[in-house]
N, C-alpha and C positions, 0 to 999 in steps of 0.2 A: 508862787516857784523860783528858789532862787536858782541863777545860774550854774553848772555842772563846770568845776573846772578842767581844766586844757592840760596844765603841768601843775608840777609839787615839787617840792625843795626836801633832795633827801642828803641830810648829811652834806648839805651847801651845795650838791649838785641839782642842777634843774632836769626831771625826767615828764617827759610823756605821759598824762591821764588817761587811761580809757576805761571809761566807767562800764560795770557790768551790768549792761542793760537785760540781754537776752540768755535766759540760765541753761542754754544748751551751748552757744557760744565762748561762752568763757573757758570752761573747763576744754572742749576742743581745741580752743587756742593755745591754752597752757599745754596738753597733751602733744604739741603740733611743735610746740618749744622744745621740750624735752627731748621729743624725735632727733631735732635739727641737731641740738647738743650730743646726743648720741650716736649722732652719723658723723661726728666731726666738723660740723658748716659753719657753727657759729663761730663771726668774725669774719666768715672765707666768702660768703656769697651777700649779695644786699639786700640783706634782712633786718627789719627791723629786729633789736636784741629785749626778748622779756627782761626785764631786772628783776619786778617781784609782785606780788600781789599785795592790795590793798584789803582788810578783811574788817569789821566791824568792829566796837572797843569788845562787845565779850564773845568775839571772835565765832560767831557764829553762821557768817555768811562775808562771802568775797562782794566786795565792793567796786573794785575795778583792779586794774593792772597797770604796771609803768613801767614802760620802756625808754632806750636809752636815747636819746633826741636825734634823729636822722643830720647827719651834715649839713652846716648852711654851704647852698650852691654859690656857684660863681656868682649868681644875679644879685644874690642878697635876697632871695624872696623864699616866703614859706610854700609850702606843697599848696595850700590851695589856690593861689597864684599861678602855681606853676601850672596845675590843671586848666587854667583859664587860659594858660596861654597855650598849654598842648595843642587844646580844642582849635586853634586858632593860628598855630604855628606849625604847618607839616614836616618843617627841614628837619626836624629830630625825631620825626615818629620811626624813620626806619634803624637808627641810632638804639633806638631806646628797644623797640622791639626787638631787636638782636642781643641787647642786654637781658629783659625779660626771658628773652627763650632761652638764652645759656642758666638763668638761674633755674627756671623752671624744668628744663632738663635734670640739671643734678637734683634737683629736688625728686622729681618722679623715679632718678633711676633709684632712691635710696625708699618709696612707697612713700612719700609726705604731697599732700594735695596743698594746692593753695585757695584754690575754691571760688576766687574772685579775678580772672584775669584781665588783663586790659593793657594794649599796648601804650598808654602814656603814661604808666610807671616805669619809674628805672630803680626803685626802691621797691621790694615787698613788703609791705606793711600792717599786711591783717588776714590771719590764719582763723580768723571766726565762723567761715564756713556761710556766709552771705553774698548773696549774686552784686555785681551792679549791671543794671540794665540796660540794654543796647548792645554791650559785649559778651554776657553769657547769657541764653534761657535760663529759664527759672528750674527745670528739670535737669538740665545739666550742672549748676552749680554742686560743688563739693568734688569732681570728678576731674578726672583728668583729660576727658575730652570737653570740661568745662573751662579745661586751661589751655586750650588751642583757640586763636582769635583769629587763623586765618582765612 
């Protein structure tokens, strides 16, 4: 089996490609992004912006979603290396927790649930409804209670 691409070029602009693996996760994610737009939050909070969907050639199935890339961080590292750094460098935890708490508060005030909260994120990148083991109990995933990691 070939590897799934993580990026795609659209009109000369690189986008992040998230494959549609779960039949429930993708519609939930699209719906949540539509709600963000309706709530006037797009571009105002640190949330990855959904650009478009990628469909099969016969337009019968969604293959994945395209998102704008998150701006490069001051260290020139990607999110994967930052996750590693976050696990080993606690000096940023309080700052990130404050940032994410502010974002989650704005989302909840508009009835939007993130679903897999973790203090190590300073951008909210996933509204698919899954959970991060160790941060959110499975039964609390996709709820406001699941967004509280204190």
